PDB file of N, CA, C and O in Angstrom:
ATOM      1  N   ILE A   1      -5.169  14.256  -1.775  1.00  0.00           N
ATOM      2  CA  ILE A   1      -3.755  13.885  -1.931  1.00  0.00           C
ATOM      3  C   ILE A   1      -3.217  14.013  -3.393  1.00  0.00           C
ATOM      4  O   ILE A   1      -4.016  13.620  -4.243  1.00  0.00           O
ATOM      5  N   SER A   2      -2.238  14.400  -3.770  1.00  0.00           N
ATOM      6  CA  SER A   2      -1.665  14.550  -4.787  1.00  0.00           C
ATOM      7  C   SER A   2      -0.014  14.296  -5.206  1.00  0.00           C
ATOM      8  O   SER A   2       0.859  14.608  -4.397  1.00  0.00           O
ATOM      9  N   SER A   3       0.259  13.826  -6.264  1.00  0.00           N
ATOM     10  CA  SER A   3       1.948  13.928  -6.420  1.00  0.00           C
ATOM     11  C   SER A   3       2.326  15.307  -6.694  1.00  0.00           C
ATOM     12  O   SER A   3       1.701  16.008  -7.490  1.00  0.00           O
ATOM     13  N   ASN A   4       3.546  15.778  -5.912  1.00  0.00           N
ATOM     14  CA  ASN A   4       4.079  16.877  -6.504  1.00  0.00           C
ATOM     15  C   ASN A   4       5.471  16.609  -7.228  1.00  0.00           C
ATOM     16  O   ASN A   4       6.532  16.360  -6.656  1.00  0.00           O
ATOM     17  N   ALA A   5       5.257  16.711  -8.619  1.00  0.00           N
ATOM     18  CA  ALA A   5       6.509  16.396  -9.143  1.00  0.00           C
ATOM     19  C   ALA A   5       7.812  17.111  -9.109  1.00  0.00           C
ATOM     20  O   ALA A   5       8.858  16.552  -9.439  1.00  0.00           O
ATOM     21  N   TYR A   6       7.754  18.317  -8.722  1.00  0.00           N
ATOM     22  CA  TYR A   6       8.749  19.324  -8.318  1.00  0.00           C
ATOM     23  C   TYR A   6       9.442  19.028  -7.142  1.00  0.00           C
ATOM     24  O   TYR A   6      10.659  19.208  -7.096  1.00  0.00           O
ATOM     25  N   ASP A   7       8.711  18.521  -6.022  1.00  0.00           N
ATOM     26  CA  ASP A   7       9.421  18.225  -4.855  1.00  0.00           C
ATOM     27  C   ASP A   7       9.604  16.747  -4.640  1.00  0.00           C
ATOM     28  O   ASP A   7      10.148  16.299  -3.631  1.00  0.00           O
ATOM     29  N   ILE A   8       9.117  15.978  -5.651  1.00  0.00           N
ATOM     30  CA  ILE A   8       9.377  14.504  -5.732  1.00  0.00           C
ATOM     31  C   ILE A   8       8.425  13.963  -4.260  1.00  0.00           C
ATOM     32  O   ILE A   8       8.896  13.123  -3.494  1.00  0.00           O
ATOM     33  N   THR A   9       7.272  14.494  -4.078  1.00  0.00           N
ATOM     34  CA  THR A   9       6.498  14.030  -2.834  1.00  0.00           C
ATOM     35  C   THR A   9       5.294  13.628  -2.978  1.00  0.00           C
ATOM     36  O   THR A   9       4.750  14.109  -3.972  1.00  0.00           O
ATOM     37  N   GLY A  10       4.632  12.892  -2.333  1.00  0.00           N
ATOM     38  CA  GLY A  10       3.123  12.944  -2.119  1.00  0.00           C
ATOM     39  C   GLY A  10       2.616  13.720  -1.085  1.00  0.00           C
ATOM     40  O   GLY A  10       2.908  13.475   0.085  1.00  0.00           O
ATOM     41  N   ASP A  11       1.842  14.687  -1.426  1.00  0.00           N
ATOM     42  CA  ASP A  11       1.060  15.592  -0.703  1.00  0.00           C
ATOM     43  C   ASP A  11      -0.383  15.171  -0.159  1.00  0.00           C
ATOM     44  O   ASP A  11      -1.293  14.767  -0.883  1.00  0.00           O
ATOM     45  N   LEU A  12      -0.449  15.317   1.127  1.00  0.00           N
ATOM     46  CA  LEU A  12      -1.981  15.324   1.664  1.00  0.00           C
ATOM     47  C   LEU A  12      -2.307  16.432   2.508  1.00  0.00           C
ATOM     48  O   LEU A  12      -1.602  16.842   3.430  1.00  0.00           O
ATOM     49  N   GLU A  13      -3.535  16.949   2.107  1.00  0.00           N
ATOM     50  CA  GLU A  13      -3.992  18.158   2.861  1.00  0.00           C
ATOM     51  C   GLU A  13      -5.422  17.788   3.103  1.00  0.00           C
ATOM     52  O   GLU A  13      -6.171  17.321   2.245  1.00  0.00           O
ATOM     53  N   LEU A  14      -5.742  18.048   4.391  1.00  0.00           N
ATOM     54  CA  LEU A  14      -7.268  17.752   4.817  1.00  0.00           C
ATOM     55  C   LEU A  14      -7.853  19.114   5.342  1.00  0.00           C
ATOM     56  O   LEU A  14      -7.082  19.877   5.926  1.00  0.00           O
ATOM     57  N   TYR A  15      -9.096  19.442   5.179  1.00  0.00           N
ATOM     58  CA  TYR A  15      -9.700  20.780   5.408  1.00  0.00           C
ATOM     59  C   TYR A  15     -10.980  20.510   6.039  1.00  0.00           C
ATOM     60  O   TYR A  15     -11.682  19.560   5.691  1.00  0.00           O
ATOM     61  N   SER A  16     -11.307  21.346   6.985  1.00  0.00           N
ATOM     62  CA  SER A  16     -12.629  20.908   7.682  1.00  0.00           C
ATOM     63  C   SER A  16     -13.398  22.348   7.217  1.00  0.00           C
ATOM     64  O   SER A  16     -12.944  23.490   7.298  1.00  0.00           O
ATOM     65  N   ILE A  17     -14.558  21.959   6.764  1.00  0.00           N
ATOM     66  CA  ILE A  17     -15.387  23.083   5.827  1.00  0.00           C
ATOM     67  C   ILE A  17     -16.713  23.012   6.761  1.00  0.00           C
ATOM     68  O   ILE A  17     -17.345  21.974   6.956  1.00  0.00           O
ATOM     69  N   SER A  18     -17.059  24.381   7.350  1.00  0.00           N
ATOM     70  CA  SER A  18     -18.315  24.683   7.575  1.00  0.00           C
ATOM     71  C   SER A  18     -19.102  25.834   6.893  1.00  0.00           C
ATOM     72  O   SER A  18     -18.663  26.428   5.908  1.00  0.00           O
ATOM     73  N   SER A  19     -20.100  26.066   7.386  1.00  0.00           N
ATOM     74  CA  SER A  19     -20.806  27.023   6.555  1.00  0.00           C
ATOM     75  C   SER A  19     -20.372  28.213   6.153  1.00  0.00           C
ATOM     76  O   SER A  19     -20.666  28.737   5.079  1.00  0.00           O
ATOM     77  N   ILE A  20     -19.560  28.738   7.123  1.00  0.00           N
ATOM     78  CA  ILE A  20     -18.725  30.013   6.985  1.00  0.00           C
ATOM     79  C   ILE A  20     -17.300  29.973   7.070  1.00  0.00           C
ATOM     80  O   ILE A  20     -16.706  31.045   6.958  1.00  0.00           O
ATOM     81  N   ASN A  21     -16.628  28.895   7.252  1.00  0.00           N
ATOM     82  CA  ASN A  21     -15.308  28.767   7.264  1.00  0.00           C
ATOM     83  C   ASN A  21     -14.690  27.481   6.734  1.00  0.00           C
ATOM     84  O   ASN A  21     -15.239  26.396   6.923  1.00  0.00           O
ATOM     85  N   ILE A  22     -13.407  27.622   5.989  1.00  0.00           N
ATOM     86  CA  ILE A  22     -12.568  26.499   5.533  1.00  0.00           C
ATOM     87  C   ILE A  22     -11.315  26.798   6.243  1.00  0.00           C
ATOM     88  O   ILE A  22     -10.739  27.885   6.232  1.00  0.00           O
ATOM     89  N   GLN A  23     -10.910  25.632   6.920  1.00  0.00           N
ATOM     90  CA  GLN A  23      -9.788  25.693   7.889  1.00  0.00           C
ATOM     91  C   GLN A  23      -8.822  24.444   7.474  1.00  0.00           C
ATOM     92  O   GLN A  23      -9.415  23.371   7.367  1.00  0.00           O
ATOM     93  N   GLN A  24      -7.697  24.435   7.275  1.00  0.00           N
ATOM     94  CA  GLN A  24      -6.781  23.550   6.876  1.00  0.00           C
ATOM     95  C   GLN A  24      -6.320  22.733   8.399  1.00  0.00           C
ATOM     96  O   GLN A  24      -5.774  23.245   9.376  1.00  0.00           O
ATOM     97  N   VAL A  25      -6.717  21.422   8.216  1.00  0.00           N
ATOM     98  CA  VAL A  25      -6.585  20.580   9.406  1.00  0.00           C
ATOM     99  C   VAL A  25      -4.955  20.038   9.587  1.00  0.00           C
ATOM    100  O   VAL A  25      -4.288  20.036  10.622  1.00  0.00           O
ATOM    101  N   ILE A  26      -4.593  19.623   8.339  1.00  0.00           N
ATOM    102  CA  ILE A  26      -3.324  18.818   8.291  1.00  0.00           C
ATOM    103  C   ILE A  26      -2.647  19.231   7.060  1.00  0.00           C
ATOM    104  O   ILE A  26      -3.366  19.639   6.147  1.00  0.00           O
ATOM    105  N   LYS A  27      -1.401  19.192   6.890  1.00  0.00           N
ATOM    106  CA  LYS A  27      -0.692  19.124   5.525  1.00  0.00           C
ATOM    107  C   LYS A  27       0.542  18.420   5.849  1.00  0.00           C
ATOM    108  O   LYS A  27       1.305  18.720   6.768  1.00  0.00           O
ATOM    109  N   VAL A  28       0.701  17.311   4.895  1.00  0.00           N
ATOM    110  CA  VAL A  28       1.979  16.680   5.178  1.00  0.00           C
ATOM    111  C   VAL A  28       2.506  16.205   3.870  1.00  0.00           C
ATOM    112  O   VAL A  28       1.724  16.265   2.922  1.00  0.00           O
ATOM    113  N   SER A  29       3.787  15.712   3.650  1.00  0.00           N
ATOM    114  CA  SER A  29       4.419  15.481   2.635  1.00  0.00           C
ATOM    115  C   SER A  29       5.121  14.139   2.707  1.00  0.00           C
ATOM    116  O   SER A  29       5.813  13.888   3.694  1.00  0.00           O
ATOM    117  N   PHE A  30       4.972  13.176   1.629  1.00  0.00           N
ATOM    118  CA  PHE A  30       5.744  12.041   2.223  1.00  0.00           C
ATOM    119  C   PHE A  30       6.684  11.836   0.856  1.00  0.00           C
ATOM    120  O   PHE A  30       6.336  11.782  -0.323  1.00  0.00           O
ATOM    121  N   LYS A  31       8.026  11.743   1.475  1.00  0.00           N
ATOM    122  CA  LYS A  31       9.131  11.703   0.435  1.00  0.00           C
ATOM    123  C   LYS A  31       9.345  10.231  -0.067  1.00  0.00           C
ATOM    124  O   LYS A  31      10.200  10.104  -0.942  1.00  0.00           O
ATOM    125  N   ASN A  32       8.680   9.078   0.367  1.00  0.00           N
ATOM    126  CA  ASN A  32       9.005   7.911  -0.054  1.00  0.00           C
ATOM    127  C   ASN A  32       7.616   7.233  -0.816  1.00  0.00           C
ATOM    128  O   ASN A  32       7.700   6.167  -1.428  1.00  0.00           O
ATOM    129  N   TRP A  33       6.539   7.875  -0.713  1.00  0.00           N
ATOM    130  CA  TRP A  33       5.485   7.467  -1.218  1.00  0.00           C
ATOM    131  C   TRP A  33       4.735   8.475  -2.203  1.00  0.00           C
ATOM    132  O   TRP A  33       4.666   9.687  -2.000  1.00  0.00           O
ATOM    133  N   MET A  34       4.200   7.831  -3.265  1.00  0.00           N
ATOM    134  CA  MET A  34       3.262   8.746  -4.148  1.00  0.00           C
ATOM    135  C   MET A  34       1.807   7.946  -4.329  1.00  0.00           C
ATOM    136  O   MET A  34       1.646   6.728  -4.410  1.00  0.00           O
ATOM    137  N   PRO A  35       0.875   8.916  -4.364  1.00  0.00           N
ATOM    138  CA  PRO A  35      -0.352   8.289  -4.670  1.00  0.00           C
ATOM    139  C   PRO A  35      -0.507   7.703  -5.953  1.00  0.00           C
ATOM    140  O   PRO A  35       0.237   8.073  -6.862  1.00  0.00           O
ATOM    141  N   VAL A  36      -1.529   6.685  -6.181  1.00  0.00           N
ATOM    142  CA  VAL A  36      -1.405   6.018  -7.550  1.00  0.00           C
ATOM    143  C   VAL A  36      -2.759   6.764  -8.033  1.00  0.00           C
ATOM    144  O   VAL A  36      -3.791   6.847  -7.366  1.00  0.00           O
ATOM    145  N   SER A  37      -2.557   7.263  -9.263  1.00  0.00           N
ATOM    146  CA  SER A  37      -3.566   8.260  -9.734  1.00  0.00           C
ATOM    147  C   SER A  37      -4.796   7.642 -10.353  1.00  0.00           C
ATOM    148  O   SER A  37      -5.828   8.304 -10.465  1.00  0.00           O
ATOM    149  N   ASP A  38      -4.708   6.333 -10.774  1.00  0.00           N
ATOM    150  CA  ASP A  38      -5.835   5.631 -11.339  1.00  0.00           C
ATOM    151  C   ASP A  38      -6.769   4.605 -10.221  1.00  0.00           C
ATOM    152  O   ASP A  38      -7.660   3.788 -10.453  1.00  0.00           O
ATOM    153  N   LYS A  39      -6.170   5.024  -9.013  1.00  0.00           N
ATOM    154  CA  LYS A  39      -7.030   4.316  -8.181  1.00  0.00           C
ATOM    155  C   LYS A  39      -7.509   5.287  -6.905  1.00  0.00           C
ATOM    156  O   LYS A  39      -6.739   6.128  -6.441  1.00  0.00           O
ATOM    157  N   ARG A  40      -8.568   5.128  -6.499  1.00  0.00           N
ATOM    158  CA  ARG A  40      -9.300   6.312  -5.636  1.00  0.00           C
ATOM    159  C   ARG A  40      -8.853   6.056  -3.952  1.00  0.00           C
ATOM    160  O   ARG A  40      -8.643   4.937  -3.486  1.00  0.00           O
ATOM    161  N   ALA A  41      -8.783   7.036  -3.357  1.00  0.00           N
ATOM    162  CA  ALA A  41      -8.477   7.018  -2.077  1.00  0.00           C
ATOM    163  C   ALA A  41     -10.175   7.101  -1.443  1.00  0.00           C
ATOM    164  O   ALA A  41     -11.146   7.523  -2.070  1.00  0.00           O
ATOM    165  N   PHE A  42     -10.165   6.621  -0.178  1.00  0.00           N
ATOM    166  CA  PHE A  42     -11.703   6.330   0.358  1.00  0.00           C
ATOM    167  C   PHE A  42     -11.412   6.390   2.057  1.00  0.00           C
ATOM    168  O   PHE A  42     -10.475   5.927   2.706  1.00  0.00           O
ATOM    169  N   TRP A  43     -12.572   7.128   2.468  1.00  0.00           N
ATOM    170  CA  TRP A  43     -12.436   6.911   3.849  1.00  0.00           C
ATOM    171  C   TRP A  43     -13.508   5.520   3.921  1.00  0.00           C
ATOM    172  O   TRP A  43     -14.403   5.260   3.117  1.00  0.00           O
ATOM    173  N   SER A  44     -13.125   4.764   5.093  1.00  0.00           N
ATOM    174  CA  SER A  44     -13.837   3.532   5.405  1.00  0.00           C
ATOM    175  C   SER A  44     -14.731   3.548   6.478  1.00  0.00           C
ATOM    176  O   SER A  44     -14.645   4.513   7.238  1.00  0.00           O
ATOM    177  N   SER A  45     -15.607   2.654   6.718  1.00  0.00           N
ATOM    178  CA  SER A  45     -16.597   2.477   7.763  1.00  0.00           C
ATOM    179  C   SER A  45     -15.777   2.261   9.034  1.00  0.00           C
ATOM    180  O   SER A  45     -16.342   2.363  10.123  1.00  0.00           O
ATOM    181  N   ASP A  46     -14.260   1.919   8.943  1.00  0.00           N
ATOM    182  CA  ASP A  46     -13.759   2.051  10.258  1.00  0.00           C
ATOM    183  C   ASP A  46     -13.154   3.445  10.603  1.00  0.00           C
ATOM    184  O   ASP A  46     -12.454   3.542  11.611  1.00  0.00           O
ATOM    185  N   ASN A  47     -13.377   4.465   9.859  1.00  0.00           N
ATOM    186  CA  ASN A  47     -13.018   5.838  10.135  1.00  0.00           C
ATOM    187  C   ASN A  47     -11.518   6.076   9.599  1.00  0.00           C
ATOM    188  O   ASN A  47     -10.990   7.110  10.007  1.00  0.00           O
ATOM    189  N   ASN A  48     -10.806   5.307   8.789  1.00  0.00           N
ATOM    190  CA  ASN A  48      -9.699   5.518   8.235  1.00  0.00           C
ATOM    191  C   ASN A  48      -9.555   5.865   6.828  1.00  0.00           C
ATOM    192  O   ASN A  48     -10.257   5.317   5.977  1.00  0.00           O
ATOM    193  N   LEU A  49      -8.703   6.724   6.545  1.00  0.00           N
ATOM    194  CA  LEU A  49      -8.588   6.865   5.124  1.00  0.00           C
ATOM    195  C   LEU A  49      -7.540   6.090   4.477  1.00  0.00           C
ATOM    196  O   LEU A  49      -6.413   5.870   4.922  1.00  0.00           O
ATOM    197  N   TYR A  50      -8.029   5.711   3.405  1.00  0.00           N
ATOM    198  CA  TYR A  50      -6.970   4.488   2.677  1.00  0.00           C
ATOM    199  C   TYR A  50      -6.659   5.218   1.168  1.00  0.00           C
ATOM    200  O   TYR A  50      -7.524   5.633   0.397  1.00  0.00           O
ATOM    201  N   VAL A  51      -5.433   5.251   0.997  1.00  0.00           N
ATOM    202  CA  VAL A  51      -4.840   5.813   0.001  1.00  0.00           C
ATOM    203  C   VAL A  51      -3.809   4.792  -0.794  1.00  0.00           C
ATOM    204  O   VAL A  51      -2.757   4.372  -0.314  1.00  0.00           O
ATOM    205  N   PRO A  52      -4.344   4.469  -2.157  1.00  0.00           N
ATOM    206  CA  PRO A  52      -3.223   3.809  -2.850  1.00  0.00           C
ATOM    207  C   PRO A  52      -1.816   4.384  -2.940  1.00  0.00           C
ATOM    208  O   PRO A  52      -1.847   5.528  -3.392  1.00  0.00           O
ATOM    209  N   VAL A  53      -0.615   3.956  -2.657  1.00  0.00           N
ATOM    210  CA  VAL A  53       0.331   4.416  -3.156  1.00  0.00           C
ATOM    211  C   VAL A  53       1.360   3.509  -3.648  1.00  0.00           C
ATOM    212  O   VAL A  53       1.156   2.297  -3.569  1.00  0.00           O
ATOM    213  N   LEU A  54       2.526   3.993  -4.184  1.00  0.00           N
ATOM    214  CA  LEU A  54       3.484   3.353  -4.624  1.00  0.00           C
ATOM    215  C   LEU A  54       4.858   4.066  -4.090  1.00  0.00           C
ATOM    216  O   LEU A  54       4.924   5.279  -3.889  1.00  0.00           O
ATOM    217  N   HIS A  55       5.779   3.300  -3.917  1.00  0.00           N
ATOM    218  CA  HIS A  55       7.097   3.806  -3.401  1.00  0.00           C
ATOM    219  C   HIS A  55       7.613   4.558  -4.517  1.00  0.00           C
ATOM    220  O   HIS A  55       7.278   4.282  -5.669  1.00  0.00           O
ATOM    221  N   THR A  56       8.545   5.652  -4.191  1.00  0.00           N
ATOM    222  CA  THR A  56       8.816   6.532  -5.442  1.00  0.00           C
ATOM    223  C   THR A  56       9.877   5.977  -6.443  1.00  0.00           C
ATOM    224  O   THR A  56      10.107   6.466  -7.549  1.00  0.00           O
ATOM    225  N   LYS A  57      10.509   4.854  -5.885  1.00  0.00           N
ATOM    226  CA  LYS A  57      11.103   4.104  -6.801  1.00  0.00           C
ATOM    227  C   LYS A  57      10.322   3.113  -7.779  1.00  0.00           C
ATOM    228  O   LYS A  57      10.889   2.554  -8.717  1.00  0.00           O
ATOM    229  N   ALA A  58       9.256   2.981  -7.541  1.00  0.00           N
ATOM    230  CA  ALA A  58       8.275   2.294  -8.436  1.00  0.00           C
ATOM    231  C   ALA A  58       7.172   3.212  -9.183  1.00  0.00           C
ATOM    232  O   ALA A  58       6.438   2.824 -10.092  1.00  0.00           O
ATOM    233  N   TYR A  59       7.203   4.479  -8.630  1.00  0.00           N
ATOM    234  CA  TYR A  59       6.492   5.601  -9.371  1.00  0.00           C
ATOM    235  C   TYR A  59       7.110   6.262 -10.506  1.00  0.00           C
ATOM    236  O   TYR A  59       6.407   6.644 -11.441  1.00  0.00           O
ATOM    237  N   TRP A  60       8.380   6.430 -10.500  1.00  0.00           N
ATOM    238  CA  TRP A  60       9.176   7.143 -11.630  1.00  0.00           C
ATOM    239  C   TRP A  60      10.071   5.966 -12.247  1.00  0.00           C
ATOM    240  O   TRP A  60      10.542   5.042 -11.585  1.00  0.00           O
ATOM    241  N   LYS A  61      10.233   6.163 -13.697  1.00  0.00           N
ATOM    242  CA  LYS A  61      11.090   5.497 -14.389  1.00  0.00           C
ATOM    243  C   LYS A  61      12.500   6.179 -14.260  1.00  0.00           C
ATOM    244  O   LYS A  61      12.686   7.351 -13.933  1.00  0.00           O
ATOM    245  N   ASP A  62      13.455   5.255 -14.570  1.00  0.00           N
ATOM    246  CA  ASP A  62      14.945   5.986 -14.333  1.00  0.00           C
ATOM    247  C   ASP A  62      15.111   7.313 -15.321  1.00  0.00           C
ATOM    248  O   ASP A  62      15.884   8.193 -14.943  1.00  0.00           O
ATOM    249  N   ASP A  63      14.575   7.436 -16.275  1.00  0.00           N
ATOM    250  CA  ASP A  63      14.362   8.658 -17.242  1.00  0.00           C
ATOM    251  C   ASP A  63      13.696   9.978 -16.651  1.00  0.00           C
ATOM    252  O   ASP A  63      13.900  11.099 -17.117  1.00  0.00           O
ATOM    253  N   GLY A  64      12.774   9.663 -15.432  1.00  0.00           N
ATOM    254  CA  GLY A  64      12.126  10.640 -15.039  1.00  0.00           C
ATOM    255  C   GLY A  64      10.728  10.813 -15.297  1.00  0.00           C
ATOM    256  O   GLY A  64      10.065  11.786 -14.939  1.00  0.00           O
ATOM    257  N   ASN A  65      10.290   9.764 -15.971  1.00  0.00           N
ATOM    258  CA  ASN A  65       8.834   9.803 -16.537  1.00  0.00           C
ATOM    259  C   ASN A  65       8.232   8.992 -15.703  1.00  0.00           C
ATOM    260  O   ASN A  65       8.847   8.183 -15.009  1.00  0.00           O
ATOM    261  N   LEU A  66       6.804   9.154 -15.695  1.00  0.00           N
ATOM    262  CA  LEU A  66       5.862   8.293 -14.797  1.00  0.00           C
ATOM    263  C   LEU A  66       6.079   6.920 -15.174  1.00  0.00           C
ATOM    264  O   LEU A  66       6.314   6.646 -16.350  1.00  0.00           O
ATOM    265  N   ASN A  67       6.030   6.182 -14.434  1.00  0.00           N
ATOM    266  CA  ASN A  67       5.932   4.652 -14.438  1.00  0.00           C
ATOM    267  C   ASN A  67       4.241   4.000 -14.729  1.00  0.00           C
ATOM    268  O   ASN A  67       3.549   3.621 -13.784  1.00  0.00           O
ATOM    269  N   ASN A  68       3.885   3.969 -15.791  1.00  0.00           N
ATOM    270  CA  ASN A  68       2.452   3.696 -16.114  1.00  0.00           C
ATOM    271  C   ASN A  68       2.180   1.984 -15.613  1.00  0.00           C
ATOM    272  O   ASN A  68       1.074   1.453 -15.504  1.00  0.00           O
ATOM    273  N   GLU A  69       3.136   1.523 -15.432  1.00  0.00           N
ATOM    274  CA  GLU A  69       2.873   0.112 -15.284  1.00  0.00           C
ATOM    275  C   GLU A  69       2.567  -0.342 -13.697  1.00  0.00           C
ATOM    276  O   GLU A  69       2.379  -1.525 -13.411  1.00  0.00           O
ATOM    277  N   GLY A  70       2.543   0.581 -12.837  1.00  0.00           N
ATOM    278  CA  GLY A  70       2.550   0.569 -11.427  1.00  0.00           C
ATOM    279  C   GLY A  70       1.270   0.541 -10.727  1.00  0.00           C
ATOM    280  O   GLY A  70       1.240   0.530  -9.497  1.00  0.00           O
TER     281      GLY A  70
END
């Protein structure tokens, strides 16, 4: 998962990797949520992917720069 500053989206891509093939499973963009860069996403023992996010209004400052306080 990464933030896309050009489209102002949070983009998530998942891939399946085998010994001979890499295949994209899903690619989604979230327009209202951005991943928090200083916290890690993780797979939990309950088989869910947890990703710390901020709403885009909290992610960006009014001047267009990153909000480092979030």
